[in-house]
C-alpha positions in Angstrom: -56.5 -0.6 21.4 -53.6 -2.6 22.9 -53.6 -3.7 26.5 -50.0 -3.8 28.0 -51.1 -6.1 30.8 -52.4 -8.8 28.4 -49.7 -11.5 28.0 -51.2 -12.7 24.8 -50.0 -9.7 22.9 -46.8 -10.3 21.0 -43.8 -8.6 22.4 -45.0 -8.5 26.0 -42.5 -10.0 28.4 -43.5 -10.8 32.0 -41.1 -9.0 34.4 -39.0 -11.4 36.6 -39.1 -11.1 40.4 -35.7 -9.5 40.3 -36.9 -6.8 37.9 -40.0 -6.2 40.0 -37.9 -5.9 43.1 -35.5 -3.5 41.3 -38.5 -1.4 40.1 -39.9 -1.3 43.6 -36.6 -0.2 45.1 -36.1 2.4 42.4 -39.6 3.8 43.0 -38.9 4.0 46.8 -35.6 5.9 46.1 -37.4 8.4 43.8 -40.2 8.9 46.4 -37.6 9.5 49.1 -35.7 11.9 47.0 -38.9 13.8 46.1 -40.0 14.0 49.7 -36.6 15.3 50.7 -36.7 17.9 48.0 -40.1 19.1 49.1 -39.0 19.2 52.7 -36.0 21.2 51.8 -38.0 23.7 49.8 -40.6 24.0 52.6 -37.9 24.6 55.2 -36.2 27.3 53.0 -39.5 28.9 52.5 -40.2 29.1 56.2 -36.7 30.5 56.8 -37.1 33.2 54.2 -40.5 34.1 55.7 -39.0 34.5 59.1 -40.7 31.7 61.0 -37.5 30.4 62.6 -36.0 33.6 64.0 -33.6 33.0 66.9 
């Protein structure tokens, strides 16, 4: 079985600091978008159930 974290395997390239930084920023953006979507769905659910009646 191959280990993708083993640098001795042919074809494996160590990511650069710029690539790791870009990956980290991309993951944060995805997490923020997912959190926003969940908050939106939760708020809509509460509105439809009548929790925020004026």
